[in-house]
PDB file as gemmi writes it, atoms N, CA and C in Angstrom:
CRYST1    1.000    1.000    1.000  90.00  90.00  90.00 P 1                      
ATOM      1  N   UNK A   1     -33.317 -35.436  34.847  1.00  0.00           N  
ATOM      2  CA  UNK A   1     -32.859 -36.379  33.740  1.00  0.00           C  
ATOM      3  C   UNK A   1     -33.168 -35.668  32.381  1.00  0.00           C  
ATOM      4  N   UNK A   2     -34.340 -35.233  32.215  1.00  0.00           N  
ATOM      5  CA  UNK A   2     -34.611 -34.724  30.782  1.00  0.00           C  
ATOM      6  C   UNK A   2     -33.868 -33.405  30.643  1.00  0.00           C  
ATOM      7  N   UNK A   3     -33.799 -32.670  31.628  1.00  0.00           N  
ATOM      8  CA  UNK A   3     -33.249 -31.267  31.443  1.00  0.00           C  
ATOM      9  C   UNK A   3     -31.787 -31.487  31.204  1.00  0.00           C  
ATOM     10  N   UNK A   4     -31.135 -32.530  31.747  1.00  0.00           N  
ATOM     11  CA  UNK A   4     -29.665 -32.664  31.574  1.00  0.00           C  
ATOM     12  C   UNK A   4     -29.244 -33.606  30.211  1.00  0.00           C  
ATOM     13  N   UNK A   5     -30.270 -33.896  29.575  1.00  0.00           N  
ATOM     14  CA  UNK A   5     -29.983 -34.860  28.298  1.00  0.00           C  
ATOM     15  C   UNK A   5     -30.212 -33.944  27.034  1.00  0.00           C  
ATOM     16  N   UNK A   6     -29.026 -33.682  26.480  1.00  0.00           N  
ATOM     17  CA  UNK A   6     -29.118 -32.810  25.085  1.00  0.00           C  
ATOM     18  C   UNK A   6     -29.971 -33.349  24.119  1.00  0.00           C  
ATOM     19  N   UNK A   7     -30.417 -34.638  24.151  1.00  0.00           N  
ATOM     20  CA  UNK A   7     -31.423 -35.130  23.095  1.00  0.00           C  
ATOM     21  C   UNK A   7     -32.659 -35.165  23.509  1.00  0.00           C  
ATOM     22  N   UNK A   8     -32.764 -35.481  24.803  1.00  0.00           N  
ATOM     23  CA  UNK A   8     -34.279 -35.577  25.343  1.00  0.00           C  
ATOM     24  C   UNK A   8     -34.884 -34.169  25.581  1.00  0.00           C  
ATOM     25  N   UNK A   9     -34.192 -33.158  25.816  1.00  0.00           N  
ATOM     26  CA  UNK A   9     -34.757 -31.895  26.254  1.00  0.00           C  
ATOM     27  C   UNK A   9     -35.302 -31.293  24.887  1.00  0.00           C  
ATOM     28  N   UNK A  10     -34.642 -31.145  23.908  1.00  0.00           N  
ATOM     29  CA  UNK A  10     -35.281 -30.331  22.671  1.00  0.00           C  
ATOM     30  C   UNK A  10     -36.573 -31.180  22.371  1.00  0.00           C  
ATOM     31  N   UNK A  11     -36.507 -32.461  22.416  1.00  0.00           N  
ATOM     32  CA  UNK A  11     -37.771 -33.307  21.979  1.00  0.00           C  
ATOM     33  C   UNK A  11     -38.913 -33.145  22.938  1.00  0.00           C  
ATOM     34  N   UNK A  12     -38.616 -33.049  24.219  1.00  0.00           N  
ATOM     35  CA  UNK A  12     -39.628 -32.791  25.281  1.00  0.00           C  
ATOM     36  C   UNK A  12     -40.185 -31.336  25.181  1.00  0.00           C  
ATOM     37  N   UNK A  13     -39.453 -30.400  24.851  1.00  0.00           N  
ATOM     38  CA  UNK A  13     -39.986 -29.011  24.690  1.00  0.00           C  
ATOM     39  C   UNK A  13     -40.707 -28.946  23.576  1.00  0.00           C  
ATOM     40  N   UNK A  14     -40.222 -29.519  22.366  1.00  0.00           N  
ATOM     41  CA  UNK A  14     -41.002 -29.546  21.117  1.00  0.00           C  
ATOM     42  C   UNK A  14     -42.369 -30.183  21.194  1.00  0.00           C  
ATOM     43  N   UNK A  15     -42.582 -31.370  21.954  1.00  0.00           N  
ATOM     44  CA  UNK A  15     -43.766 -32.028  22.060  1.00  0.00           C  
ATOM     45  C   UNK A  15     -44.597 -31.420  23.093  1.00  0.00           C  
ATOM     46  N   UNK A  16     -44.252 -30.848  24.085  1.00  0.00           N  
ATOM     47  CA  UNK A  16     -44.999 -29.982  25.127  1.00  0.00           C  
ATOM     48  C   UNK A  16     -45.260 -28.537  24.972  1.00  0.00           C  
ATOM     49  N   UNK A  17     -44.414 -27.966  24.089  1.00  0.00           N  
ATOM     50  CA  UNK A  17     -44.462 -26.536  23.848  1.00  0.00           C  
ATOM     51  C   UNK A  17     -44.090 -25.609  25.028  1.00  0.00           C  
ATOM     52  N   UNK A  18     -43.390 -26.313  25.916  1.00  0.00           N  
ATOM     53  CA  UNK A  18     -42.921 -25.541  27.196  1.00  0.00           C  
ATOM     54  C   UNK A  18     -41.598 -24.869  26.866  1.00  0.00           C  
ATOM     55  N   UNK A  19     -41.599 -23.687  27.555  1.00  0.00           N  
ATOM     56  CA  UNK A  19     -40.170 -23.191  27.650  1.00  0.00           C  
ATOM     57  C   UNK A  19     -39.672 -23.239  29.075  1.00  0.00           C  
ATOM     58  N   UNK A  20     -38.274 -23.049  29.200  1.00  0.00           N  
ATOM     59  CA  UNK A  20     -37.757 -23.201  30.523  1.00  0.00           C  
ATOM     60  C   UNK A  20     -38.362 -22.383  31.572  1.00  0.00           C  
ATOM     61  N   UNK A  21     -38.806 -21.206  31.497  1.00  0.00           N  
ATOM     62  CA  UNK A  21     -39.606 -20.566  32.806  1.00  0.00           C  
ATOM     63  C   UNK A  21     -40.725 -21.309  32.898  1.00  0.00           C  
ATOM     64  N   UNK A  22     -41.625 -21.825  31.825  1.00  0.00           N  
ATOM     65  CA  UNK A  22     -42.974 -22.496  32.096  1.00  0.00           C  
ATOM     66  C   UNK A  22     -42.629 -23.821  32.864  1.00  0.00           C  
ATOM     67  N   UNK A  23     -41.441 -24.554  32.662  1.00  0.00           N  
ATOM     68  CA  UNK A  23     -41.302 -25.654  33.204  1.00  0.00           C  
ATOM     69  C   UNK A  23     -41.096 -25.638  34.675  1.00  0.00           C  
ATOM     70  N   UNK A  24     -40.497 -24.589  35.047  1.00  0.00           N  
ATOM     71  CA  UNK A  24     -40.480 -24.294  36.489  1.00  0.00           C  
ATOM     72  C   UNK A  24     -41.842 -23.975  37.175  1.00  0.00           C  
ATOM     73  N   UNK A  25     -42.555 -23.204  36.543  1.00  0.00           N  
ATOM     74  CA  UNK A  25     -43.890 -22.801  36.970  1.00  0.00           C  
ATOM     75  C   UNK A  25     -44.746 -24.054  37.193  1.00  0.00           C  
ATOM     76  N   UNK A  26     -44.640 -24.995  36.224  1.00  0.00           N  
ATOM     77  CA  UNK A  26     -45.561 -26.202  36.257  1.00  0.00           C  
ATOM     78  C   UNK A  26     -44.960 -27.466  36.887  1.00  0.00           C  
ATOM     79  N   UNK A  27     -43.820 -27.366  37.505  1.00  0.00           N  
ATOM     80  CA  UNK A  27     -43.236 -28.548  38.116  1.00  0.00           C  
ATOM     81  C   UNK A  27     -44.114 -29.281  39.166  1.00  0.00           C  
ATOM     82  N   UNK A  28     -44.992 -28.478  39.761  1.00  0.00           N  
ATOM     83  CA  UNK A  28     -45.821 -29.023  40.713  1.00  0.00           C  
ATOM     84  C   UNK A  28     -47.166 -29.342  40.428  1.00  0.00           C  
ATOM     85  N   UNK A  29     -47.525 -29.278  39.143  1.00  0.00           N  
ATOM     86  CA  UNK A  29     -48.660 -29.522  38.574  1.00  0.00           C  
ATOM     87  C   UNK A  29     -49.010 -30.968  38.238  1.00  0.00           C  
ATOM     88  N   UNK A  30     -49.763 -31.751  38.953  1.00  0.00           N  
ATOM     89  CA  UNK A  30     -49.865 -33.139  38.657  1.00  0.00           C  
ATOM     90  C   UNK A  30     -50.245 -33.563  37.357  1.00  0.00           C  
ATOM     91  N   UNK A  31     -50.861 -32.760  36.458  1.00  0.00           N  
ATOM     92  CA  UNK A  31     -51.345 -32.990  34.972  1.00  0.00           C  
ATOM     93  C   UNK A  31     -49.931 -32.730  34.285  1.00  0.00           C  
ATOM     94  N   UNK A  32     -49.155 -31.871  34.576  1.00  0.00           N  
ATOM     95  CA  UNK A  32     -47.965 -31.612  33.885  1.00  0.00           C  
ATOM     96  C   UNK A  32     -47.040 -32.994  34.205  1.00  0.00           C  
ATOM     97  N   UNK A  33     -47.011 -33.214  35.480  1.00  0.00           N  
ATOM     98  CA  UNK A  33     -46.036 -34.297  35.860  1.00  0.00           C  
ATOM     99  C   UNK A  33     -46.555 -35.647  35.247  1.00  0.00           C  
ATOM    100  N   UNK A  34     -47.768 -35.889  34.983  1.00  0.00           N  
ATOM    101  CA  UNK A  34     -48.255 -36.867  34.287  1.00  0.00           C  
ATOM    102  C   UNK A  34     -47.820 -37.120  32.772  1.00  0.00           C  
ATOM    103  N   UNK A  35     -47.728 -35.865  32.296  1.00  0.00           N  
ATOM    104  CA  UNK A  35     -47.325 -35.651  30.932  1.00  0.00           C  
ATOM    105  C   UNK A  35     -45.663 -36.154  30.804  1.00  0.00           C  
ATOM    106  N   UNK A  36     -44.942 -35.530  31.629  1.00  0.00           N  
ATOM    107  CA  UNK A  36     -43.501 -35.914  31.802  1.00  0.00           C  
ATOM    108  C   UNK A  36     -43.412 -37.390  31.911  1.00  0.00           C  
ATOM    109  N   UNK A  37     -44.094 -38.103  32.698  1.00  0.00           N  
ATOM    110  CA  UNK A  37     -43.899 -39.544  32.863  1.00  0.00           C  
ATOM    111  C   UNK A  37     -44.417 -40.086  31.494  1.00  0.00           C  
ATOM    112  N   UNK A  38     -45.492 -39.645  30.929  1.00  0.00           N  
ATOM    113  CA  UNK A  38     -45.897 -40.310  29.681  1.00  0.00           C  
ATOM    114  C   UNK A  38     -44.825 -40.010  28.634  1.00  0.00           C  
ATOM    115  N   UNK A  39     -44.077 -39.072  28.596  1.00  0.00           N  
ATOM    116  CA  UNK A  39     -42.865 -38.837  27.620  1.00  0.00           C  
ATOM    117  C   UNK A  39     -41.949 -39.807  27.986  1.00  0.00           C  
ATOM    118  N   UNK A  40     -41.555 -40.247  29.292  1.00  0.00           N  
ATOM    119  CA  UNK A  40     -40.606 -40.996  29.556  1.00  0.00           C  
ATOM    120  C   UNK A  40     -40.836 -42.358  29.221  1.00  0.00           C  
ATOM    121  N   UNK A  41     -42.185 -42.765  29.438  1.00  0.00           N  
ATOM    122  CA  UNK A  41     -42.778 -44.093  29.390  1.00  0.00           C  
ATOM    123  C   UNK A  41     -42.864 -44.427  27.938  1.00  0.00           C  
ATOM    124  N   UNK A  42     -42.607 -43.597  26.933  1.00  0.00           N  
ATOM    125  CA  UNK A  42     -42.730 -43.860  25.536  1.00  0.00           C  
ATOM    126  C   UNK A  42     -41.401 -44.609  25.028  1.00  0.00           C  
ATOM    127  N   UNK A  43     -40.462 -44.662  25.948  1.00  0.00           N  
ATOM    128  CA  UNK A  43     -39.112 -45.353  25.503  1.00  0.00           C  
ATOM    129  C   UNK A  43     -38.562 -46.190  26.527  1.00  0.00           C  
ATOM    130  N   UNK A  44     -38.413 -47.519  26.413  1.00  0.00           N  
ATOM    131  CA  UNK A  44     -37.932 -48.383  27.502  1.00  0.00           C  
ATOM    132  C   UNK A  44     -36.531 -47.986  27.970  1.00  0.00           C  
ATOM    133  N   UNK A  45     -35.647 -47.469  26.992  1.00  0.00           N  
ATOM    134  CA  UNK A  45     -34.279 -47.081  27.475  1.00  0.00           C  
ATOM    135  C   UNK A  45     -34.463 -45.846  28.366  1.00  0.00           C  
ATOM    136  N   UNK A  46     -35.368 -44.815  28.025  1.00  0.00           N  
ATOM    137  CA  UNK A  46     -35.489 -43.761  28.986  1.00  0.00           C  
ATOM    138  C   UNK A  46     -35.885 -44.147  30.277  1.00  0.00           C  
ATOM    139  N   UNK A  47     -36.943 -45.085  30.324  1.00  0.00           N  
ATOM    140  CA  UNK A  47     -37.432 -45.561  31.550  1.00  0.00           C  
ATOM    141  C   UNK A  47     -36.373 -46.176  32.444  1.00  0.00           C  
ATOM    142  N   UNK A  48     -35.557 -46.940  31.790  1.00  0.00           N  
ATOM    143  CA  UNK A  48     -34.354 -47.582  32.494  1.00  0.00           C  
ATOM    144  C   UNK A  48     -33.466 -46.555  32.978  1.00  0.00           C  
ATOM    145  N   UNK A  49     -33.056 -45.670  32.165  1.00  0.00           N  
ATOM    146  CA  UNK A  49     -32.209 -44.597  32.562  1.00  0.00           C  
ATOM    147  C   UNK A  49     -32.725 -43.786  33.854  1.00  0.00           C  
ATOM    148  N   UNK A  50     -34.006 -43.543  33.818  1.00  0.00           N  
ATOM    149  CA  UNK A  50     -34.666 -42.764  34.813  1.00  0.00           C  
ATOM    150  C   UNK A  50     -34.688 -43.741  36.123  1.00  0.00           C  
ATOM    151  N   UNK A  51     -35.015 -45.006  35.994  1.00  0.00           N  
ATOM    152  CA  UNK A  51     -35.059 -45.823  37.217  1.00  0.00           C  
ATOM    153  C   UNK A  51     -33.617 -46.078  37.711  1.00  0.00           C  
ATOM    154  N   UNK A  52     -32.642 -46.300  37.006  1.00  0.00           N  
ATOM    155  CA  UNK A  52     -31.200 -46.409  37.489  1.00  0.00           C  
ATOM    156  C   UNK A  52     -30.890 -45.110  38.169  1.00  0.00           C  
ATOM    157  N   UNK A  53     -31.038 -43.905  37.561  1.00  0.00           N  
ATOM    158  CA  UNK A  53     -30.736 -42.796  38.235  1.00  0.00           C  
ATOM    159  C   UNK A  53     -31.446 -42.333  39.559  1.00  0.00           C  
ATOM    160  N   UNK A  54     -32.509 -42.895  39.614  1.00  0.00           N  
ATOM    161  CA  UNK A  54     -33.378 -42.688  40.825  1.00  0.00           C  
ATOM    162  C   UNK A  54     -33.267 -43.773  41.901  1.00  0.00           C  
ATOM    163  N   UNK A  55     -32.583 -44.910  41.435  1.00  0.00           N  
ATOM    164  CA  UNK A  55     -32.474 -46.090  42.309  1.00  0.00           C  
ATOM    165  C   UNK A  55     -33.631 -46.885  42.555  1.00  0.00           C  
ATOM    166  N   UNK A  56     -34.622 -46.925  41.577  1.00  0.00           N  
ATOM    167  CA  UNK A  56     -35.780 -47.447  41.758  1.00  0.00           C  
ATOM    168  C   UNK A  56     -35.949 -48.695  40.608  1.00  0.00           C  
ATOM    169  N   UNK A  57     -37.021 -49.541  40.861  1.00  0.00           N  
ATOM    170  CA  UNK A  57     -37.276 -50.428  39.885  1.00  0.00           C  
ATOM    171  C   UNK A  57     -38.056 -49.727  38.700  1.00  0.00           C  
ATOM    172  N   UNK A  58     -37.817 -50.198  37.363  1.00  0.00           N  
ATOM    173  CA  UNK A  58     -38.292 -49.521  36.318  1.00  0.00           C  
ATOM    174  C   UNK A  58     -39.983 -49.704  36.253  1.00  0.00           C  
ATOM    175  N   UNK A  59     -40.590 -50.609  37.068  1.00  0.00           N  
ATOM    176  CA  UNK A  59     -42.048 -50.790  37.182  1.00  0.00           C  
ATOM    177  C   UNK A  59     -42.454 -49.577  38.017  1.00  0.00           C  
ATOM    178  N   UNK A  60     -41.680 -48.975  38.820  1.00  0.00           N  
ATOM    179  CA  UNK A  60     -42.048 -48.003  39.729  1.00  0.00           C  
ATOM    180  C   UNK A  60     -42.577 -46.696  38.882  1.00  0.00           C  
ATOM    181  N   UNK A  61     -41.857 -46.518  37.775  1.00  0.00           N  
ATOM    182  CA  UNK A  61     -42.252 -45.330  37.016  1.00  0.00           C  
ATOM    183  C   UNK A  61     -43.858 -45.445  36.397  1.00  0.00           C  
ATOM    184  N   UNK A  62     -44.117 -46.763  36.093  1.00  0.00           N  
ATOM    185  CA  UNK A  62     -45.564 -46.913  35.673  1.00  0.00           C  
ATOM    186  C   UNK A  62     -46.476 -46.605  36.725  1.00  0.00           C  
ATOM    187  N   UNK A  63     -46.104 -47.369  37.924  1.00  0.00           N  
ATOM    188  CA  UNK A  63     -46.865 -47.193  39.104  1.00  0.00           C  
ATOM    189  C   UNK A  63     -47.080 -45.626  39.525  1.00  0.00           C  
ATOM    190  N   UNK A  64     -46.106 -44.863  39.440  1.00  0.00           N  
ATOM    191  CA  UNK A  64     -46.163 -43.439  39.720  1.00  0.00           C  
ATOM    192  C   UNK A  64     -47.145 -42.718  38.677  1.00  0.00           C  
ATOM    193  N   UNK A  65     -47.041 -43.221  37.491  1.00  0.00           N  
ATOM    194  CA  UNK A  65     -47.916 -42.584  36.476  1.00  0.00           C  
ATOM    195  C   UNK A  65     -49.397 -42.927  36.782  1.00  0.00           C  
ATOM    196  N   UNK A  66     -49.632 -44.081  37.365  1.00  0.00           N  
ATOM    197  CA  UNK A  66     -51.169 -44.282  37.585  1.00  0.00           C  
ATOM    198  C   UNK A  66     -51.617 -43.431  38.657  1.00  0.00           C  
ATOM    199  N   UNK A  67     -50.787 -42.830  39.338  1.00  0.00           N  
ATOM    200  CA  UNK A  67     -51.169 -41.971  40.651  1.00  0.00           C  
ATOM    201  C   UNK A  67     -51.402 -40.633  40.232  1.00  0.00           C  
ATOM    202  N   UNK A  68     -51.143 -40.211  39.072  1.00  0.00           N  
ATOM    203  CA  UNK A  68     -51.367 -38.766  38.661  1.00  0.00           C  
ATOM    204  C   UNK A  68     -52.780 -38.844  37.528  1.00  0.00           C  
ATOM    205  N   UNK A  69     -53.255 -37.709  37.422  1.00  0.00           N  
ATOM    206  CA  UNK A  69     -54.358 -37.447  36.539  1.00  0.00           C  
ATOM    207  C   UNK A  69     -54.038 -37.564  35.083  1.00  0.00           C  
ATOM    208  N   UNK A  70     -54.947 -37.883  34.171  1.00  0.00           N  
ATOM    209  CA  UNK A  70     -54.719 -38.148  32.789  1.00  0.00           C  
ATOM    210  C   UNK A  70     -54.321 -39.319  32.145  1.00  0.00           C  
ATOM    211  N   UNK A  71     -54.157 -40.449  33.235  1.00  0.00           N  
ATOM    212  CA  UNK A  71     -53.605 -41.647  32.425  1.00  0.00           C  
ATOM    213  C   UNK A  71     -54.755 -42.466  31.769  1.00  0.00           C  
ATOM    214  N   UNK A  72     -54.397 -42.730  30.664  1.00  0.00           N  
ATOM    215  CA  UNK A  72     -55.279 -43.444  29.623  1.00  0.00           C  
ATOM    216  C   UNK A  72     -54.918 -44.793  29.557  1.00  0.00           C  
ATOM    217  N   UNK A  73     -55.912 -45.611  30.036  1.00  0.00           N  
ATOM    218  CA  UNK A  73     -55.637 -47.187  30.063  1.00  0.00           C  
ATOM    219  C   UNK A  73     -56.064 -47.710  28.811  1.00  0.00           C  
ATOM    220  N   UNK A  74     -55.259 -48.517  28.092  1.00  0.00           N  
ATOM    221  CA  UNK A  74     -55.747 -49.279  26.946  1.00  0.00           C  
ATOM    222  C   UNK A  74     -55.692 -50.854  27.287  1.00  0.00           C  
ATOM    223  N   UNK A  75     -57.015 -51.295  27.387  1.00  0.00           N  
ATOM    224  CA  UNK A  75     -57.411 -52.603  27.635  1.00  0.00           C  
ATOM    225  C   UNK A  75     -57.412 -53.439  26.432  1.00  0.00           C  
ATOM    226  N   UNK A  76     -56.761 -54.679  26.538  1.00  0.00           N  
ATOM    227  CA  UNK A  76     -56.874 -55.608  25.439  1.00  0.00           C  
ATOM    228  C   UNK A  76     -57.381 -56.854  25.833  1.00  0.00           C  
ATOM    229  N   UNK A  77     -58.344 -57.432  25.092  1.00  0.00           N  
ATOM    230  CA  UNK A  77     -59.030 -58.693  25.464  1.00  0.00           C  
ATOM    231  C   UNK A  77     -58.005 -59.805  25.511  1.00  0.00           C  
TER     232      UNK A  77                                                      
END                                                                             
């Protein structure tokens, strides 16, 4: 989804500092996958587009994120 989107891809590459070859090399790295989901979770529309494209509920994206390293939980009283 990110790779096919001409608006998301440049932003993702700028934020992560990754190049195309590096993306291929890191795709199986759980830490990197967590960063990808963090990027997606920044925007509700992007979450919905991913969920629609994958045929999953939007909440599943957050559940997937909790299963990867690096998740920062912000608790509010």
